[in-house]
LUMVOKE-106249 format. One record per residue (C-alpha): residue number from 1; x, y, z. Coordinates in steps of 0.5 Angstrom, whole numbers. Example, Ala and Ser with C-alpha at 12.3 -4.5 7.8 and 13.67 -1.06 7.14 Angstrom:
<pts>
num, east, north, up
1, 25, -9, 16
2, 27, -2, 14
</pts>
This chain:
<pts>
num, east, north, up
1, 265, 164, -98
2, 271, 166, -103
3, 269, 165, -110
4, 271, 158, -114
5, 276, 160, -119
6, 275, 156, -126
7, 280, 151, -125
8, 276, 149, -118
9, 269, 150, -123
10, 272, 144, -128
11, 275, 139, -123
12, 268, 139, -120
13, 264, 139, -126
14, 269, 133, -128
15, 268, 128, -122
16, 261, 130, -121
17, 260, 127, -128
18, 266, 121, -127
19, 264, 119, -120
20, 258, 117, -121
21, 258, 113, -126
22, 265, 109, -123
23, 260, 107, -117
24, 255, 105, -123
25, 260, 100, -126
26, 263, 97, -119
27, 255, 96, -117
28, 253, 93, -124
29, 261, 88, -124
30, 258, 86, -117
31, 251, 84, -119
32, 255, 81, -126
33, 259, 77, -121
34, 252, 75, -116
35, 249, 73, -122
36, 255, 68, -124
37, 255, 65, -117
38, 247, 64, -117
39, 246, 61, -123
40, 252, 57, -122
41, 249, 55, -115
42, 244, 50, -117
43, 248, 46, -123
44, 253, 45, -116
45, 247, 43, -113
46, 245, 38, -118
47, 252, 35, -119
48, 252, 34, -111
49, 246, 31, -111
50, 247, 25, -116
51, 255, 24, -114
52, 255, 25, -107
53, 254, 20, -103
54, 256, 19, -96
55, 264, 15, -96
56, 266, 13, -89
57, 273, 16, -90
58, 277, 22, -91
59, 276, 25, -98
60, 281, 31, -101
61, 276, 30, -108
62, 271, 34, -104
63, 274, 40, -102
64, 271, 44, -106
65, 265, 42, -104
66, 267, 44, -97
67, 269, 51, -99
68, 262, 52, -102
69, 259, 50, -96
70, 263, 54, -91
71, 262, 59, -96
72, 254, 58, -95
73, 256, 58, -87
74, 260, 64, -85
75, 255, 68, -91
76, 248, 66, -89
77, 247, 62, -82
78, 253, 67, -79
79, 248, 72, -77
80, 247, 79, -72
81, 241, 79, -68
82, 238, 85, -67
83, 233, 84, -61
84, 226, 79, -62
85, 225, 81, -69
86, 230, 83, -73
87, 236, 79, -76
88, 242, 81, -81
89, 246, 75, -84
90, 254, 77, -86
91, 253, 77, -93
92, 247, 83, -92
93, 253, 86, -86
94, 258, 86, -91
95, 254, 88, -97
96, 251, 94, -93
97, 259, 96, -91
98, 261, 95, -97
99, 256, 99, -100
100, 257, 105, -95
101, 265, 105, -95
102, 264, 106, -103
103, 259, 111, -103
104, 263, 115, -97
105, 271, 114, -101
106, 268, 117, -107
107, 265, 123, -104
108, 271, 124, -100
109, 278, 124, -105
110, 280, 129, -109
111, 276, 135, -105
112, 283, 139, -104
113, 281, 145, -108
114, 286, 149, -112
115, 287, 154, -107
116, 290, 148, -102
117, 284, 148, -98
118, 283, 140, -96
119, 276, 137, -96
120, 273, 143, -99
121, 266, 143, -97
122, 264, 145, -104
123, 268, 139, -107
124, 264, 134, -102
125, 257, 137, -101
126, 256, 137, -109
127, 258, 131, -110
128, 255, 127, -104
129, 248, 130, -108
130, 251, 127, -115
131, 253, 120, -112
132, 246, 119, -108
133, 242, 122, -114
134, 246, 117, -118
135, 243, 111, -114
136, 235, 113, -115
137, 234, 108, -121
138, 237, 102, -118
139, 234, 104, -111
140, 227, 105, -114
141, 228, 98, -119
142, 230, 94, -113
143, 223, 97, -110
144, 219, 94, -116
145, 216, 87, -117
146, 218, 86, -124
147, 225, 89, -125
148, 232, 87, -129
149, 236, 87, -122
150, 232, 80, -120
151, 233, 77, -128
152, 240, 78, -128
153, 242, 76, -120
154, 237, 70, -120
155, 235, 73, -113
156, 227, 75, -112
157, 224, 82, -111
158, 223, 81, -104
159, 230, 78, -102
160, 233, 84, -105
161, 229, 88, -101
162, 233, 89, -96
163, 238, 92, -100
164, 233, 97, -103
165, 232, 99, -96
166, 239, 100, -94
167, 241, 104, -100
168, 235, 108, -99
169, 238, 109, -92
170, 244, 110, -94
171, 242, 116, -99
172, 238, 119, -94
173, 244, 119, -89
174, 249, 123, -95
175, 243, 127, -97
176, 242, 130, -91
177, 250, 131, -90
178, 249, 134, -97
179, 243, 139, -94
180, 247, 141, -88
181, 253, 143, -93
182, 248, 147, -97
183, 245, 151, -92
184, 252, 153, -90
185, 254, 155, -97
186, 248, 157, -100
187, 243, 160, -94
188, 237, 163, -99
189, 236, 160, -106
190, 229, 158, -108
191, 231, 151, -111
192, 235, 149, -103
193, 228, 150, -101
194, 225, 145, -106
195, 230, 141, -104
196, 229, 141, -96
197, 222, 140, -98
198, 224, 134, -101
199, 228, 131, -96
200, 223, 133, -90
201, 218, 128, -94
202, 223, 123, -95
203, 225, 123, -87
204, 217, 121, -86
205, 219, 116, -90
206, 225, 113, -88
207, 221, 113, -81
208, 214, 109, -83
209, 219, 104, -87
210, 222, 102, -81
211, 220, 94, -79
212, 216, 96, -73
213, 212, 100, -77
214, 211, 97, -83
215, 209, 90, -79
216, 204, 93, -75
217, 201, 99, -80
218, 202, 97, -86
219, 197, 101, -89
220, 200, 107, -86
221, 207, 105, -89
222, 203, 104, -96
223, 200, 111, -97
224, 206, 114, -93
225, 211, 111, -98
226, 207, 112, -105
227, 207, 120, -103
228, 212, 121, -100
229, 216, 118, -106
230, 213, 122, -111
231, 214, 128, -107
232, 222, 127, -106
233, 222, 125, -113
234, 219, 131, -116
235, 223, 135, -111
236, 229, 133, -112
237, 228, 133, -120
238, 227, 140, -119
239, 233, 141, -114
240, 238, 138, -119
241, 235, 141, -125
242, 239, 148, -125
243, 246, 143, -124
244, 244, 139, -130
245, 243, 133, -125
246, 236, 131, -126
247, 238, 126, -131
248, 240, 121, -125
249, 232, 123, -122
250, 227, 122, -129
251, 229, 114, -130
252, 226, 112, -123
253, 219, 114, -126
254, 220, 110, -132
255, 223, 103, -128
256, 216, 105, -123
257, 211, 106, -129
258, 214, 99, -133
259, 213, 96, -126
260, 206, 99, -125
261, 204, 97, -133
262, 207, 89, -133
263, 203, 88, -126
264, 196, 92, -129
265, 197, 89, -135
266, 197, 82, -131
267, 192, 84, -127
268, 188, 85, -133
269, 190, 77, -136
270, 189, 74, -130
271, 182, 78, -127
272, 180, 78, -135
273, 171, 77, -133
274, 172, 84, -129
275, 174, 87, -135
276, 168, 85, -140
277, 172, 80, -143
278, 169, 73, -141
279, 162, 73, -138
280, 159, 69, -133
281, 163, 64, -129
282, 170, 68, -129
283, 168, 72, -123
284, 172, 71, -117
285, 168, 71, -110
286, 173, 69, -104
287, 170, 65, -99
288, 173, 67, -92
289, 173, 62, -86
290, 175, 63, -79
291, 180, 58, -77
292, 183, 61, -70
293, 183, 68, -67
294, 188, 70, -71
295, 188, 66, -78
296, 183, 67, -83
297, 183, 62, -89
298, 181, 65, -95
299, 179, 61, -102
300, 177, 62, -109
301, 176, 58, -115
302, 182, 57, -119
303, 183, 61, -127
304, 185, 56, -132
305, 189, 60, -135
306, 193, 62, -127
307, 198, 57, -125
308, 204, 59, -119
309, 209, 53, -117
310, 210, 51, -109
311, 212, 57, -106
312, 210, 63, -110
313, 206, 69, -107
314, 200, 73, -110
315, 197, 80, -109
316, 191, 81, -106
317, 187, 86, -108
318, 180, 87, -104
319, 176, 93, -106
320, 170, 92, -101
321, 175, 90, -95
322, 181, 95, -96
323, 181, 102, -94
324, 183, 105, -101
325, 180, 101, -107
326, 188, 100, -110
327, 191, 96, -104
328, 195, 91, -106
329, 197, 85, -101
330, 201, 80, -101
331, 200, 72, -98
332, 203, 66, -100
333, 199, 61, -104
334, 198, 55, -99
335, 195, 50, -104
336, 198, 46, -109
337, 198, 47, -117
338, 197, 40, -119
339, 193, 34, -120
340, 197, 30, -115
341, 191, 29, -110
342, 186, 29, -114
343, 188, 22, -116
344, 185, 15, -114
345, 190, 11, -115
346, 195, 9, -109
347, 201, 5, -109
348, 200, -1, -103
349, 193, 1, -102
350, 191, -5, -97
351, 184, -9, -98
352, 182, -7, -90
353, 183, 1, -91
354, 180, 1, -99
355, 173, 3, -97
356, 176, 9, -92
357, 181, 11, -97
358, 177, 11, -103
359, 173, 16, -98
360, 178, 20, -96
361, 180, 22, -103
362, 173, 24, -106
363, 171, 28, -100
364, 172, 36, -97
365, 175, 41, -101
366, 179, 41, -107
367, 186, 44, -104
368, 189, 42, -111
369, 183, 47, -116
370, 183, 52, -111
371, 188, 59, -110
372, 188, 58, -102
373, 191, 63, -97
374, 192, 63, -90
375, 193, 70, -87
376, 195, 72, -80
377, 191, 77, -77
378, 194, 83, -74
379, 191, 91, -75
380, 188, 95, -81
381, 187, 91, -87
382, 187, 83, -84
383, 183, 85, -78
384, 177, 88, -83
385, 178, 81, -86
386, 177, 77, -80
387, 171, 81, -79
388, 168, 79, -86
389, 170, 72, -84
390, 167, 72, -77
391, 160, 73, -82
392, 163, 68, -86
393, 162, 73, -92
394, 165, 74, -99
395, 168, 79, -102
396, 171, 80, -109
397, 178, 79, -110
398, 183, 82, -115
399, 189, 77, -116
400, 196, 80, -119
401, 201, 75, -119
402, 205, 70, -118
403, 211, 73, -115
404, 217, 70, -113
405, 222, 64, -114
406, 220, 57, -113
407, 225, 52, -109
408, 227, 46, -114
409, 228, 40, -109
410, 227, 34, -114
411, 235, 34, -114
412, 236, 33, -106
413, 237, 27, -103
414, 233, 29, -97
415, 228, 34, -96
416, 226, 37, -90
417, 221, 42, -88
418, 220, 46, -82
419, 214, 51, -81
420, 211, 54, -75
421, 203, 56, -75
422, 201, 59, -81
423, 208, 57, -85
424, 205, 51, -88
425, 203, 56, -93
426, 210, 56, -96
427, 212, 49, -94
428, 206, 45, -94
429, 206, 46, -103
430, 213, 45, -103
431, 213, 38, -100
432, 207, 36, -104
433, 212, 38, -109
434, 216, 33, -107
435, 211, 27, -106
436, 209, 28, -113
437, 216, 27, -116
438, 218, 23, -111
439, 221, 17, -116
440, 227, 22, -116
441, 233, 22, -113
442, 229, 24, -107
443, 229, 19, -102
444, 227, 22, -96
445, 222, 27, -94
446, 221, 30, -87
447, 215, 35, -85
448, 216, 39, -78
449, 211, 43, -75
450, 211, 46, -70
451, 202, 49, -68
452, 199, 52, -62
453, 193, 47, -62
454, 191, 41, -64
455, 186, 43, -68
456, 190, 46, -73
457, 192, 39, -76
458, 185, 40, -79
459, 187, 46, -83
460, 191, 41, -88
461, 190, 34, -86
462, 186, 31, -92
463, 191, 33, -96
464, 196, 31, -91
465, 193, 24, -91
466, 192, 24, -98
467, 199, 25, -99
468, 203, 20, -95
469, 197, 15, -98
470, 199, 17, -105
471, 208, 17, -103
472, 211, 12, -108
473, 214, 6, -104
474, 221, 8, -105
475, 220, 15, -102
476, 221, 15, -94
477, 216, 20, -91
478, 217, 22, -84
479, 211, 27, -80
480, 213, 31, -74
481, 207, 35, -71
482, 208, 39, -64
483, 202, 42, -60
484, 205, 47, -56
485, 198, 49, -54
486, 194, 46, -47
487, 188, 41, -52
488, 191, 34, -53
489, 190, 31, -59
490, 186, 25, -57
491, 181, 30, -53
492, 180, 33, -60
493, 179, 27, -63
494, 174, 25, -60
495, 169, 32, -59
496, 170, 33, -66
497, 165, 29, -70
498, 167, 31, -77
499, 175, 31, -76
500, 175, 25, -72
501, 175, 20, -77
502, 181, 23, -81
503, 185, 25, -75
504, 185, 18, -72
505, 187, 16, -80
506, 192, 20, -80
507, 196, 18, -73
508, 195, 11, -75
509, 199, 13, -82
510, 206, 10, -82
511, 211, 16, -80
512, 206, 21, -77
513, 207, 22, -70
514, 204, 28, -66
515, 207, 30, -59
516, 206, 36, -54
517, 211, 41, -53
518, 217, 45, -57
519, 220, 42, -62
520, 228, 41, -61
521, 230, 43, -68
522, 237, 44, -66
523, 236, 36, -64
524, 232, 34, -70
525, 236, 37, -75
526, 242, 34, -73
527, 239, 27, -73
528, 237, 29, -80
529, 244, 30, -82
530, 247, 24, -79
531, 242, 20, -82
532, 242, 24, -88
533, 247, 21, -95
534, 248, 26, -101
535, 245, 33, -101
536, 240, 35, -97
537, 235, 42, -96
538, 232, 45, -90
539, 226, 49, -92
540, 223, 53, -86
541, 217, 58, -86
542, 216, 61, -79
543, 217, 67, -73
544, 224, 69, -72
545, 225, 64, -66
546, 224, 58, -72
547, 229, 61, -77
548, 234, 63, -71
549, 235, 56, -69
550, 234, 53, -75
551, 241, 57, -78
552, 244, 56, -71
553, 243, 48, -71
554, 246, 48, -79
555, 252, 52, -77
556, 259, 48, -76
557, 260, 43, -73
558, 254, 40, -78
559, 256, 43, -84
560, 264, 44, -82
561, 269, 42, -87
562, 271, 36, -83
563, 264, 33, -84
564, 264, 35, -91
565, 271, 32, -93
566, 269, 25, -88
567, 262, 24, -92
568, 257, 28, -89
569, 252, 32, -93
570, 252, 38, -96
571, 246, 42, -93
572, 243, 48, -97
573, 237, 52, -93
574, 232, 56, -95
575, 229, 61, -90
576, 222, 64, -91
577, 220, 69, -85
578, 213, 72, -83
579, 211, 79, -84
580, 211, 84, -90
581, 217, 85, -94
</pts>
């Protein structure tokens, strides 16, 4: 390899400094624009909800709303489906392609040397490394629970996790291109060996972060992720130190340490009795119950200072169950932080049912006074938790949370909830919040739940009965339960003495129906859209199949321009999926 001229060195240094900065400015501008759309999104929804009433004639005044709906359908409901369990929407595809194109453009422009050699390996090899290194602070921040990007954009950390993985994999691809170039140019240098060691750790990290591994053996991903990132960043710091590029690396440690500091503080505050700040009643012993072969219910007394909003998650640390004492596992809080269900004042209470309703309202576990989690059993931690639940044991729990956004549906005229199995952990608390604020603009609420056996109803039936009874007369409540399993509702209620009274009462309530077979979500949602006036929300939590069915049902022509311009409702879906982020 020929010696670099002073002009080449000057150009390399200048471009290696300015190009990463320009990429940062581009990303910052994009995040600012996204933030403006996100924060403005809520205002537009509220305005739509109060002014939108179905007009049975074409109206040009609804053109802005039609444009917004076209954007939502194309960006978030048109999807690229990969296999049975992986789905990318158009917005994610666009961000991915645009990000890769941005880095590649900056990597290969102006790579002609002073001597006239095009695509000079020294130019693009070094620049790729600097560009990738400059992304590490953002990648690290996006992987933490408390980060500035969520604050600016209004997008929760779990939704940003896709961007975190996508950026990391893009940098991984670029760094191996850089490594190949460095091996060709500098085959025997110590800093090169350090860099190769870092890349081996990064490669292992990328493999274990693939969804099949991440979902099936989360503990392996958890351990390897922590060690792999540490080895990679330390190796990357020393590798780039000689090239004066380490200033892109050390901020990653700062962002990670800041997030851990915030989480430790929250952990101490919400579990202070464990740390000697309060004695006696503060201990958080969780009771476990095996509801079915694949569902464990975990309940613990709610600390007085712990509050959450419907749909939020918490990280549970259970040293006696997990392999390592500091493992934190995320689960959606299935209970409702409100006194709604504890009141005995009912509307439209008839004399014939007065004694029964008083009994229902006073019985059972205080669903609204506890932290309740419905946990799907897989392998590793949840498998061990199942063994504890099978023995009806207790476990010490540290709670870190709450995290994530809470959907405010008070401005919608119609709210539809779609859940599959334990997906009610997300949809049911949000459903209860709509009931609680039922005297707002909401006129109709629909709860659709697909279950594998009729006995699943026992998980929430008492709270469900109370919610229906306490709903204001101005709010229409429709509950559709679909039993896809073999046992029928009638056989269950006849043999289950403890639950038969509540189950029969649930089915006798107005608007409550239980059916055999799978739900036709396409027909159900289109029916609700045809009946809706104003704005409509659809909240869904379940398998990828359920989420895909909802997205397909809410595409064109249901949310198309012709429907909106003719007075049809503006439909906004909120999709939560099973599995680890």
